[in-house]
C-alpha positions in Angstrom: -12.1 26.7 -8.7 -13.7 30.1 -8.6 -12.2 33.6 -9.1 -12.0 34.2 -5.3 -10.0 31.0 -4.8 -7.7 31.9 -7.7 -7.3 35.4 -6.3 -6.3 34.0 -2.8 -3.6 31.8 -4.3 -2.4 34.7 -6.4 -2.1 36.9 -3.4 -0.2 34.2 -1.6 2.3 33.8 -4.5 2.8 37.6 -4.6 3.5 37.6 -0.9 6.1 34.9 -1.4 7.6 36.8 -4.3 8.0 39.8 -2.1 9.8 37.7 0.5 12.3 36.3 -2.0 15.9 37.4 -1.6 19.1 36.9 -3.7 21.1 33.8 -3.1 23.4 34.3 -0.2 23.3 31.0 1.7 22.4 27.4 1.5 19.8 26.0 1.0 18.3 27.9 -1.9 15.8 27.4 -4.6 17.0 26.8 -8.2 14.5 26.1 -11.0 13.3 27.5 -14.4 16.2 29.8 -14.7 15.9 31.5 -11.3 17.8 31.1 -8.0 16.7 32.6 -4.7 16.5 32.2 -1.0 13.1 31.9 0.7 12.1 32.0 4.4 10.6 29.1 6.2 7.3 31.0 6.5 7.1 31.5 2.7 8.0 27.9 2.1 5.1 26.8 4.3 2.8 29.3 2.5 3.9 27.9 -0.9 3.1 24.3 0.2 -0.3 25.4 1.5 -1.1 26.6 -2.0 -0.2 23.2 -3.5 -2.5 21.5 -1.0 -5.3 24.1 -1.8 -5.1 23.2 -5.5 -4.9 19.5 -4.8 -8.2 19.7 -2.8 -10.0 21.1 -5.8 -12.2 18.6 -7.7 -10.3 15.7 -6.0 -7.1 16.4 -7.9 -5.3 14.1 -5.5 -6.7 11.2 -7.6 -4.6 12.3 -10.6 -1.7 14.5 -9.3 1.0 14.2 -6.8 2.2 17.2 -4.7 5.6 16.8 -6.5 4.0 17.2 -9.9 1.9 20.2 -8.8 4.9 21.8 -7.0 6.8 21.8 -10.3 3.9 23.5 -12.1 3.5 26.1 -9.4 7.2 26.8 -9.2 7.2 27.5 -13.0 4.5 30.1 -12.4 6.4 31.6 -9.5 9.6 31.8 -11.6 7.7 33.8 -14.2 6.3 36.1 -11.6 9.8 36.7 -10.2 11.2 37.6 -13.6 8.2 39.7 -14.7 6.7 41.0 -11.5 4.9 44.0 -13.1 3.6 42.5 -16.3 2.9 38.9 -15.5 -0.8 37.9 -15.7 -0.7 35.8 -12.6 -4.5 35.2 -12.1 -4.8 34.2 -15.8 -2.0 31.7 -15.7 -3.3 30.1 -12.5 -6.7 29.8 -14.0 -5.2 28.2 -17.1 -3.3 25.8 -14.9 -6.5 24.7 -13.0 -8.3 24.4 -16.3 -5.6 22.2 -17.8 -5.5 20.0 -14.7 -9.3 19.6 -14.9 -9.1 18.3 -18.5 -6.0 16.1 -17.8 -6.4 12.6 -19.3 -3.5 10.3 -19.5 -3.8 6.5 -18.9 -0.5 5.4 -17.3 0.5 1.7 -17.2 2.7 0.9 -14.2 4.9 -2.2 -13.9 6.1 -3.4 -10.5 8.1 -6.5 -9.5 6.7 -8.7 -6.8 9.2 -10.9 -5.0 8.5 -14.3 -3.5 5.7 -15.2 -6.0 5.9 -17.6 -8.9 3.2 -17.8 -11.6 3.1 -19.2 -15.1 0.0 -17.4 -16.3 -1.7 -14.1 -16.0 -4.6 -13.4 -13.6 -6.1 -10.4 -11.9 -6.2 -9.7 -8.2 -8.0 -6.5 -7.2 -6.9 -3.7 -9.6 -3.6 -5.4 -10.4 -3.0 -7.8 -13.2 -0.3 -10.3 -12.3 1.9 -11.6 -15.1 5.0 -13.7 -15.3 8.1 -11.8 -16.4 8.4 -13.8 -19.7 9.6 -12.8 -23.1 6.1 -11.6 -24.1 5.9 -9.1 -21.3 9.5 -7.9 -21.9 8.7 -7.4 -25.6 5.5 -5.5 -24.7 7.3 -3.1 -22.4 10.1 -2.6 -24.9 7.7 -1.8 -27.8 5.8 0.7 -25.7 9.1 2.3 -24.7 10.4 2.3 -28.2 7.3 4.1 -29.5 8.1 7.0 -27.2 11.8 7.0 -27.8 11.2 7.2 -31.6 9.4 10.5 -31.1 12.3 12.3 -29.4 14.7 14.7 -31.1 17.7 12.5 -30.9 19.4 11.1 -34.0 18.6 7.6 -35.2 21.9 6.3 -33.8 21.2 8.0 -30.4 17.7 6.5 -30.3 19.0 3.0 -30.9 21.7 3.5 -28.2 19.1 4.8 -25.7 16.8 1.9 -26.5 19.5 -0.7 -26.1 20.4 0.6 -22.7 16.7 0.7 -21.7 16.2 -2.9 -22.9 19.0 -4.1 -20.7 17.5 -2.3 -17.7 14.0 -3.7 -18.5 15.3 -7.3 -18.8 17.4 -7.0 -15.6 14.4 -5.7 -13.6 11.5 -7.7 -14.9 12.8 -10.9 -16.4 11.8 -14.2 -14.6 9.8 -12.7 -11.8 6.1 -11.9 -11.2 5.1 -8.5 -12.4 2.1 -6.5 -11.3 0.5 -4.2 -13.9 -1.9 -1.4 -12.9 -3.6 1.0 -15.2 -4.1 4.5 -13.7 -5.6 7.7 -15.1 -3.0 10.0 -13.5 0.3 11.7 -14.2 3.3 9.3 -13.8 4.4 10.2 -10.3 0.9 9.9 -8.9 0.3 6.8 -11.0 3.2 5.1 -9.4 1.9 6.0 -5.9 -1.5 4.7 -6.6 -0.2 1.6 -8.3 1.9 0.7 -5.2 -1.2 1.1 -3.0 -3.3 -1.1 -5.3 -0.5 -3.8 -5.6 -0.1 -3.6 -1.8 -3.8 -4.6 -1.4 -3.3 -7.5 -3.7 -0.2 -8.6 -1.8 -2.3 -8.5 1.4 -4.6 -11.1 -0.2 -1.7 -13.2 -1.2 -0.3 -13.2 2.3 -3.7 -14.1 3.7 -3.9 -17.0 1.2 -0.3 -18.1 2.0 -1.4 -19.2 5.5 -4.1 -21.4 4.1 -2.0 -22.9 1.3 1.2 -23.5 3.2 2.1 -24.5 6.8 1.6 -21.7 9.4 5.3 -21.8 10.4 6.4 -21.4 6.8 7.7 -17.8 6.5 6.4 -17.3 3.0 7.7 -13.8 2.0 5.7 -12.0 -0.7 6.1 -8.3 -1.3 7.1 -5.5 -3.7 10.8 -5.7 -4.5 12.8 -4.6 -1.4 9.8 -4.4 1.0 10.0 -7.9 2.5 13.1 -9.6 1.3 14.5 -13.1 2.1 18.0 -13.2 3.6 20.5 -15.4 5.3 22.7 -14.2 8.2 25.8 -15.8 9.7 26.1 -16.1 13.4 29.2 -17.0 15.4 29.0 -18.4 18.9 32.5 -18.5 20.6 33.2 -20.2 23.9 36.4 -20.8 25.8 37.5 -23.8 23.8 35.5 -23.7 20.6 33.6 -21.6 18.1 30.3 -22.6 16.4 29.3 -20.9 13.1 25.7 -21.0 12.3 23.1 -19.2 10.2 19.5 -17.9 10.3 17.3 -18.2 7.2 15.0 -15.2 7.1 12.0 -16.3 5.0 11.0 -19.6 3.4 13.5 -21.0 0.9 10.6 -21.5 -1.5 8.4 -19.1 -3.4 4.6 -18.8 -3.2 3.7 -20.8 -6.3 0.3 -20.2 -7.9 -1.1 -22.8 -10.2 -4.6 -23.9 -11.0 -4.8 -25.9 -7.8 -3.7 -22.9 -5.8 -6.3 -20.7 -7.5 -9.0 -23.1 -6.6 -8.0 -23.1 -3.0 -7.7 -19.3 -3.0 -11.3 -19.2 -4.3 -12.5 -21.4 -1.4 -11.0 -19.1 1.2 -12.7 -16.0 -0.3 -9.6 -14.4 -1.9 -11.5 -13.5 -5.1 -14.5 -12.2 -3.2 -12.2 -9.5 -1.8 -10.4 -9.2 -5.1 -13.7 -8.3 -6.8 -14.4 -5.7 -4.0 -11.0 -4.1 -4.6 -11.6 -3.9 -8.3 -14.8 -1.8 -7.8 -14.7 2.0 -7.7 -16.7 1.9 -4.4 -17.1 -0.7 -1.7 -19.6 -1.3 1.0 -18.8 -0.4 4.6 -18.6 -4.1 5.4 -16.2 -4.7 2.6 -14.0 -1.9 4.0 -14.0 -3.8 7.3 -12.9 -7.0 5.6 -10.1 -5.3 3.6 -8.8 -3.6 6.7 -8.8 -6.8 8.7 -6.9 -8.6 5.9 -4.4 -5.7 5.8 -3.6 -6.0 9.5 -3.3 -9.8 9.2 -0.9 -9.2 6.3 1.1 -6.7 8.4 1.5 -9.2 11.2 3.2 -11.6 8.8 5.9 -9.1 8.0 7.0 -8.6 11.6 10.4 -10.0 12.7 9.4 -10.1 16.4 6.7 -12.5 17.6 5.4 -9.9 20.1 4.8 -7.3 17.4 3.2 -9.9 15.1 0.9 -10.8 18.0 -0.1 -7.2 18.5 -1.1 -6.7 14.8 -3.2 -9.9 14.9 -5.2 -8.4 17.8 -5.5 -5.2 15.7 -6.9 -7.3 12.9 -9.6 -8.7 15.2 -10.4 -5.2 16.6 -10.9 -3.9 13.1 -13.6 -6.5 12.5 -15.6 -6.2 15.7 -16.9 -3.0 17.3 -18.2 -3.0 20.9 -21.6 -1.5 21.8 -21.6 1.4 24.2 -20.5 0.3 27.7 -18.9 -2.9 26.5 -15.2 -3.6 26.6 -13.3 -4.2 23.3 -11.7 -7.4 24.8 -15.1 -8.8 25.8 -16.6 -8.0 22.4 -13.8 -9.5 20.4 -13.5 -12.7 22.5 -17.3 -13.3 22.4 -17.5 -12.5 18.7 -14.7 -14.9 17.8 -16.3 -17.6 20.0 -19.7 -17.4 18.4 -18.3 -17.1 14.9 -16.2 -20.2 14.8 -17.5 -22.5 17.4 -20.8 -24.2 17.5 -20.8 -25.6 21.1 -20.5 -24.3 24.6 -17.2 -25.9 25.5 -15.5 -24.6 22.4 -16.8 -21.1 22.9 -15.6 -21.0 26.5 -12.1 -22.1 25.5 -12.0 -19.5 22.7 -13.2 -16.7 25.1 -10.6 -17.7 27.6 -7.8 -17.8 25.0 -8.7 -14.4 23.5 -8.9 -12.7 26.9 -5.5 -14.1 27.9 -4.2 -12.8 24.5 -5.5 -9.4 25.5 -3.6 -9.6 28.8 -0.4 -10.4 26.9 -1.1 -7.7 24.4 -1.3 -5.2 27.3 1.9 -6.4 28.8 3.7 -6.1 25.4 2.2 -2.7 24.5 2.4 -1.0 27.9 4.9 -2.9 29.9 7.6 -3.8 27.4 7.1 -7.5 28.1 7.9 -9.4 24.9 7.3 -12.9 26.2 4.8 -14.1 23.7 5.3 -17.8 23.0 5.4 -19.1 19.4 2.6 -21.5 20.4 0.3 -18.6 21.4 1.2 -16.7 18.3 0.5 -19.5 15.9 -2.7 -20.3 17.7 -3.9 -16.7 17.4 -2.7 -16.6 13.7 -4.8 -19.6 12.9 -7.9 -18.2 14.7 -7.7 -14.9 13.0 -7.4 -16.6 9.6 -10.4 -18.7 10.4 -12.4 -15.6 11.6 -11.5 -13.7 8.4 -12.7 -16.7 6.3 -16.1 -16.8 8.1 -16.5 -13.0 7.8 -15.6 -13.1 4.1 -18.1 -15.9 3.4 -20.8 -13.6 4.9 -19.9 -10.7 2.6 -23.3 -10.7 0.8 -25.2 -10.9 4.1 -24.1 -7.5 5.6 -23.8 -3.9 4.4 -21.8 -2.6 7.3 -20.1 -3.6 10.6 -23.2 -2.8 12.6 -25.2 -5.6 10.8 -22.4 -8.0 11.5 -22.4 -7.2 15.2 -26.2 -7.4 15.3 -26.1 -10.9 13.8 -23.5 -12.0 16.4 -25.8 -10.6 19.2 -28.7 -12.6 17.7 -26.6 -15.7 17.9 -25.8 -15.0 21.6 -29.5 -14.8 22.4 -30.6 -17.8 20.2 
């Protein structure tokens, strides 16, 4: 960040400092030994400076706005207390320099619900581990190493660690734990880790429909994101009442053993896993990752009509129409030529996808939610099959344009 940019941020902070007034009403700012009121305009200007710094040298890869807000507020507090003598430009330059040299490998642990594993394996940038005694001990030892360096007494350190051990055991024992290493400050590391584990979960949901029956609502997700539940329903008539219940989610967990890993490999899960683990992916791999994501999102919907919409979105993310062509025509013909080898099968697929588009339009624009389960599961199966074929062609294409060109060649052959 050059001197001109530092100067611009300094001028903005000085303008904010001039606008600050003593605390007279709520809400007010309180941090670093200062309390003050600030106008909405100044609050917006302050946030703009945070974003300006984050844009420098791709700081967003390592720092959250929350982390940087705290750093910048500390500088603002010093400016408010020492307006005439504070070397603002110098401190801002030092902050940017420190951020540029920041190195801190953060290991993030996240619980995944609905998944059962007995061994460790990697999916994308996440390492999946059972929440066994070895993992708990590892987390505890890493935590204890830090607690020992605090200024507490030995008795206080032991008490703190005992409390943390109980918390660690309660959160991570017995479940599948995702572990992601991120070179970032802790807040941003948690954000990035959730994104990476989310991509791994997309792959697991995609795999679940190949390993389990389509109608089995296998719920896999970060803790709290996609929970299983059971709800009681009472139906009362004139002369009787009938208690019943709905089970939300499959009663079983997605179990991954050696057999499951072999089947996951056959449907291309680890092809995409390898792509996710890379620092950069091809344009075609981006298309595949996006298609799998929307397939995964469809599985989390409680309404069949919404799930149906997201399956259509998954198809649209895979196929791009040429100029003058309709998206419905492009998608229906692409699906037909990808997964059927004869004229009759292709005609049936084209007809089904076109009808699906009509239903999609009624749902999206007319509020009509009458999508049958039969249509939904048929479309779900087709999208899964299309994704499989596209994944198997990963080494054949660099981008979506090459995929579409290949499909056009098949039409003409």
